[in-house]
C-alpha angles and dihedrals in degrees: 000000000000133000115249108239116235120262118266091250092055092050093047092048094054094055127100110225126204119250110294094017127104136160092277094056090046089052091050093051092047093048090049093054095041090055092047118109122226091250091051090048092050091047090051091048092051093046089055091058091050096052106112091206093069140045126215118211143158113255123192109248092240092060095049092095091052092047091049093052091050090052091050090050091049091052094046 
């Protein structure tokens, strides 16, 4: 006998969104990426690496929370 998972609406309503985000914005982002072809996804990824305003780097998992905090402080 299994447990019935909650409806999508129940899950979404329980989430805490960052400033400027809400359930509608999340749905729009999900829809965009679900419709994206593999070629479009690859082109988007490649463009991100070519953007001179950002750097891509590998960060050890244990340092991810520290890096996230630094980014939050930078944007504050």
